[in-house]
Every structure is written in C-alpha cells, then in structure tokens.
C-alpha positions in Angstrom: 94.3 98.3 119.2 92.8 95.6 121.4 92.2 96.1 125.1 93.3 94.0 128.1 91.5 94.6 131.3 93.7 94.0 134.4 91.7 93.7 137.6 93.6 94.3 140.8 96.1 96.1 138.7 97.2 98.5 141.5 98.2 95.5 143.7 101.6 93.8 143.9 101.6 91.3 141.0 99.0 93.3 139.1 101.0 96.5 138.9 104.1 94.6 137.7 102.0 92.9 135.1 100.6 96.2 133.8 104.2 97.5 133.3 105.1 94.2 131.5 102.1 94.6 129.2 102.9 98.2 128.3 106.5 97.4 127.6 106.1 94.1 125.7 102.8 94.5 123.8 100.8 97.0 121.9 97.7 96.4 124.0 95.6 99.1 125.5 95.6 98.4 129.2 92.6 99.2 131.4 93.3 98.7 135.1 90.4 98.1 137.5 91.1 98.4 141.2 89.1 99.1 144.3 92.2 100.7 145.9 91.9 98.9 149.2 94.7 98.9 151.8 96.9 96.7 149.5 96.1 98.5 146.2 97.6 101.9 145.7 97.7 104.5 142.9 101.3 105.1 144.0 102.1 101.7 142.5 101.2 102.9 139.1 102.3 106.5 139.2 105.1 106.0 136.7 102.6 104.8 134.0 99.7 107.0 134.8 100.3 109.2 131.7 101.1 106.4 129.3 98.9 106.8 126.2 97.8 103.2 126.3 96.9 103.2 130.0 93.5 103.9 131.6 92.4 103.4 135.2 88.9 102.6 136.5 88.2 102.6 140.2 85.7 99.9 140.8 84.8 96.8 142.9 84.7 93.6 140.9 82.0 92.4 143.2 79.7 95.3 142.1 77.6 94.0 139.2 76.7 97.3 137.6 80.4 98.5 137.6 81.7 95.3 136.0 79.0 95.2 133.3 79.6 98.9 132.5 83.3 98.1 132.2 82.6 95.5 129.5 80.2 97.7 127.6 82.6 100.7 127.6 85.9 98.9 126.9 84.9 95.7 125.1 88.1 93.9 126.2 89.7 91.2 124.2 91.2 89.8 127.4 90.6 89.9 131.2 93.4 89.1 133.6 92.0 88.7 137.1 94.5 89.6 139.9 91.9 91.2 142.1 91.8 89.4 145.4 92.3 89.6 149.1 95.5 87.6 149.5 96.9 87.7 153.1 96.3 84.5 155.0 96.6 86.2 158.4 93.9 88.7 157.5 91.6 85.8 156.3 92.0 84.2 159.7 90.9 87.4 161.5 87.9 88.0 159.1 87.1 85.9 156.0 84.1 88.0 154.8 86.1 90.3 152.4 87.8 87.2 151.0 84.5 85.5 150.1 83.1 88.8 148.7 86.1 89.7 146.5 87.7 86.3 145.7 84.5 84.3 145.1 81.6 86.7 144.4 83.9 89.1 142.5 85.2 86.4 140.3 81.6 85.3 139.6 80.6 88.8 138.5 83.6 89.0 136.1 82.8 85.6 134.6 79.1 86.5 134.2 79.9 89.8 132.6 82.4 88.1 130.2 79.8 85.4 129.4 77.1 88.0 128.6 79.5 90.1 126.6 80.4 87.2 124.3 76.8 86.2 124.1 76.0 89.6 122.8 79.1 89.9 120.6 79.6 86.4 119.1 82.4 87.4 116.7 84.7 88.3 119.6 84.5 84.8 121.2 87.4 83.4 119.2 90.0 85.9 120.3 88.7 86.6 123.8 90.5 85.2 126.9 89.7 85.2 130.6 92.8 84.4 132.7 92.3 83.9 136.4 95.4 84.2 138.5 95.3 81.8 141.5 97.7 80.3 144.0 99.4 77.0 145.0 97.7 77.3 148.4 94.5 75.8 147.0 96.3 72.4 147.0 96.8 72.4 150.7 100.1 71.2 152.3 102.8 68.8 151.3 105.0 66.4 153.2 108.8 66.4 153.0 108.6 65.2 149.3 106.5 65.7 146.2 105.2 68.7 144.3 101.8 70.2 143.3 100.8 69.4 139.7 97.8 70.6 137.7 96.0 67.4 138.7 96.7 67.6 142.4 93.3 67.5 144.3 92.3 70.7 146.0 92.6 70.7 149.8 92.6 74.4 151.0 93.4 74.8 154.7 93.0 78.6 155.3 90.0 80.8 154.6 92.1 82.6 152.0 93.0 79.4 150.2 89.4 78.2 150.3 88.2 81.4 148.7 90.7 81.1 145.9 89.8 77.4 145.4 86.1 78.4 145.1 87.0 81.0 142.5 89.1 78.5 140.5 86.1 76.1 140.4 83.8 78.8 139.1 86.3 79.6 136.3 86.4 75.9 135.4 82.6 75.6 135.5 82.1 78.7 133.2 84.4 77.1 130.7 82.8 73.7 130.9 79.2 74.9 131.0 79.3 78.0 128.8 82.5 77.4 126.8 83.9 80.7 128.1 87.6 80.7 126.9 89.0 80.8 130.4 92.4 79.7 131.8 93.7 79.4 135.4 97.3 79.8 136.6 98.4 78.7 140.1 101.6 80.3 141.2 104.0 79.9 144.0 105.0 82.6 146.5 105.9 85.8 144.6 108.4 88.4 145.7 109.8 91.6 144.3 109.0 95.3 144.0 105.7 96.9 145.1 104.7 94.1 147.5 102.7 95.4 150.4 104.7 95.1 153.6 102.5 92.6 155.4 104.1 89.8 153.4 107.3 88.0 154.7 110.0 89.5 152.5 109.1 93.2 152.6 108.1 93.0 156.2 111.5 91.6 157.2 113.4 94.2 155.1 111.6 97.2 156.6 111.7 95.9 160.1 115.4 95.2 159.8 116.1 98.7 158.5 114.2 100.1 161.5 115.8 97.8 164.0 112.6 96.1 164.8 112.1 92.4 165.6 112.0 90.0 162.6 109.1 87.7 163.6 109.5 84.1 162.4 106.4 81.9 162.8 106.8 78.6 164.7 110.2 77.0 164.1 110.8 78.7 160.8 110.7 75.4 159.0 107.7 76.1 156.8 108.8 75.7 153.1 107.7 77.8 150.2 108.7 77.8 146.5 109.7 81.4 145.6 109.0 83.1 142.3 110.3 86.5 141.2 107.4 88.7 140.2 108.9 89.7 136.9 109.3 86.0 135.9 105.7 85.4 137.0 104.5 88.2 134.7 106.3 86.7 131.8 104.6 83.4 132.5 101.2 84.9 132.7 101.5 86.7 129.4 102.8 83.4 127.9 99.7 81.6 129.1 97.4 84.4 128.0 98.9 84.3 124.5 99.5 80.6 124.0 97.6 78.7 126.7 94.8 76.3 125.8 91.3 77.6 127.0 90.0 75.4 129.7 93.5 74.5 130.9 95.4 75.4 134.1 99.1 76.0 134.4 101.2 75.9 137.5 103.9 78.6 137.5 106.7 78.1 140.1 110.2 79.3 140.6 111.8 76.1 141.6 113.3 77.8 144.6 112.2 76.0 147.8 113.4 77.7 151.0 112.3 77.5 154.6 111.1 80.8 156.1 114.2 80.8 158.3 116.5 80.4 155.3 114.7 83.3 153.6 115.2 85.5 156.6 118.9 84.5 157.0 119.5 85.3 153.3 117.8 88.7 153.7 119.9 89.5 156.7 123.1 88.6 154.9 122.2 90.8 151.9 121.2 93.7 154.2 124.5 93.4 156.0 126.1 94.0 152.7 123.8 96.6 151.2 123.2 98.5 154.5 126.2 97.6 156.8 125.1 97.4 160.4 127.5 100.3 161.3 125.6 102.5 158.9 122.2 101.6 160.1 121.4 104.0 163.0 118.6 101.7 164.3 121.0 98.8 164.8 123.8 101.0 166.2 121.4 102.4 168.7 120.7 98.9 170.0 124.4 97.9 169.9 123.8 95.1 167.4 126.5 93.9 164.9 124.2 92.2 162.4 120.6 92.4 161.2 120.3 88.7 162.0 120.4 89.5 165.7 116.8 90.9 165.2 115.4 87.4 164.5 112.6 86.5 166.9 110.5 83.3 166.9 106.8 83.9 167.6 103.8 81.5 168.0 102.8 79.9 164.7 99.6 80.9 162.9 96.6 78.6 163.0 96.5 76.0 160.1 100.0 77.0 158.8 100.7 74.8 155.8 104.1 73.1 156.2 105.3 73.0 152.7 104.4 74.1 149.1 106.3 73.1 146.0 105.2 73.6 142.4 105.8 71.3 139.4 105.9 73.7 136.5 106.6 71.1 133.9 103.5 71.9 131.8 104.1 75.6 131.3 107.8 74.9 130.6 107.3 72.1 128.1 104.1 73.3 126.4 104.6 77.0 126.4 108.4 77.3 126.7 108.4 79.5 129.9 111.3 79.3 132.4 112.1 81.7 135.2 115.0 84.0 134.6 116.0 84.9 138.1 117.9 82.8 140.6 116.5 83.3 144.1 119.5 85.0 145.5 119.7 87.4 142.5 116.0 88.3 142.8 116.2 88.7 146.5 119.1 91.1 146.3 117.3 93.2 143.6 114.2 93.2 145.9 116.2 94.4 148.9 117.8 97.2 146.8 114.4 98.3 145.6 112.9 98.6 149.1 116.0 100.5 150.3 115.6 103.0 147.6 111.8 103.3 147.7 111.2 104.0 151.3 108.8 106.8 150.3 106.5 104.3 148.6 106.6 102.1 151.6 105.6 105.0 153.9 102.9 106.1 151.6 101.1 102.7 151.2 101.3 102.0 155.0 100.2 105.4 156.2 97.1 105.2 158.4 96.3 101.6 157.5 99.0 99.3 158.7 101.8 99.5 161.2 103.3 96.0 160.5 101.5 94.6 163.5 100.9 90.9 164.0 97.8 89.6 162.4 96.1 86.2 162.1 96.0 85.1 165.8 92.2 85.1 166.0 91.0 81.5 166.7 87.5 82.1 167.9 84.7 84.6 167.5 
C-alpha cells in the first residue's frame, strides 16, 4: 500500500480531497496540518478512525518536522494544500503568508529532493503536486481567460506568496528533475470552507440576520468551482499529469460577487423561508436579500478572474460535474445542517469581522 501525504489536509479543499482519496483509491493517507485558525480536526472527524488514515500535527515550514515526515512515511506522493489563503488577512499582515506559502513549500521540496536522492528507485513513481490559485495571474479585463502560459502578475500579498511558491516548484523540477506538477484553480466553494470566505460568510450572516457586506460595487467577477469537482481534477492530475507541467482547473462559472449573493439569497428564501428565520422576522424583513450592504472595496481588489481549463479537459479528460446553481444549493444545505461545525471552527478566533482594510503600517 503506497502512501500519499496531504499537507493542509484539515483545511477546506484539503479535507475534501482526503475524503476523495479514501473513497476512490486504496492509498494510505497521511494528513499534515498545523491546525491554525482555518484548519480544524473537526473537519476530519468522520474519517479519524479510518484504517488508511493517519494525522500528523506539524508546520510545513519546520525543517525537522518535514524531514522526519519523509523518513517515517516514505510517501509515493505529496499533495500540498498547506497555505495561508485569505487575501484580506494577507493585506493586514503578510508575514505568515511568506512563511507558510513560500518557506513551507521550499521545505517540502527540499525534503522530497533529499528523499529521492537517498532512495533512487522511488523516483519513477513519486509525484509532488502543488495546489495553487488563479490569483497568481493578476486581473483580467472584460474579456479573455487565464491559460497555463499567462504571465504571472500577482496583485495581493497572498497572490505574490503563491506565485513565489509556484516558481520554486518549477525550479525544483527544472534544476533537480523533481517530478513535480502545479495546478492553478479558480474560486472553490462547498462544504467545510472557513466562514471568512464569501459564500459561507453570506450564508451564516443571512441566517443570523446580519448585514451581507459586498465589496465596492459588487461587480468583481470570479470563476466558481465546486470543491468536489476540484478534488476529482487534482487526483486526475496526480495520476495522469506530466511532471513539470501545470494545469488550470476552473469551473467555467463566471459570476459577479453581487450575482453570487443574489443567488444565495434566493436559495435561502427557499431553504429557510424568511418567515421561519427568527433573525429576519425580528427585523421585519421579508427577504434575505434585504440584508445586502455595500461596503468600501479592499485595496488592490482584482476585477476579474476566468480560467481556461482546456488543457486538463483535453489531455486528462476532466470536466466539472456540478452546475453552479446546483453546487450552490448543496452548499447552502450543508451549512444549514452543520451549524455545530460552523460554531466550533469560529469559536474564540473569528467573529466574521471585516478584515483587509490595513493600508499603512
């Protein structure tokens, strides 16, 4: 039985990918996570007793921990989700983003390189898959899409840290022939996403009758990808992708932020009728949409992202399964049912306050 190490496996996309691996492969899965504010043991509670699952609490930027991990588990693959990911937090303080996203990726790459140097027969089967973001490409105008050859032009500290990590992965392949791959995905949504991100934030605020803050004019466009579809794409790249290549994974679902919030409100009105929501009734509101509030935009807010996923579709045969509206409804239903998870992961660390307004030291 071979082992796949999943770093950041207690985070949003990572925990969904862990379930996907356990369900669709015979791999032994070793999750590595520091358990910061956005990584929680609660997100893996249902698989904690699985016979092919193991958990290691460690910081990927800690050299000794990472090299011990390779010695003890001798992985056939590493899938690196571990990252600080929230743009607003990177604006307030970028230090953790540089440490985890750049230095942490470096430590993983070096540990993998040394592992293969000391175990040459494993090189042919080993894969290092680094999961990145479309934000490394910068912003688009009204037309066009990001392809794998689009020049990098990151505009936020978060995007810059992910771009730096991507470059390190490429360099370790080109210089040391490490069998590494990079995926760049569009905005994910679905179960287990920490409530600082747009969709879960809006759902939970609406349920509690709190304002639904929409940045700027609400016209910023993102391409939305259901997390389960993303996990299928990642596994396809891990199994069939060409080492040294990068693959854009997108849902083909461009929406403005305002369109997303309007769609959420319409679904909430059906799944939780306003008359049955005490928080809305107390305010005398007839629709969740009445909670929409426009707030000052965040600094450097990219206007539009859109992914060209032609390569992964044509070369590897991957296509997303979920239409945006279907995935969104499934997501709303999940958060309505899992209010206990939402309370547990926010407790003492985050009250859904506004972040990312810091513009000077």
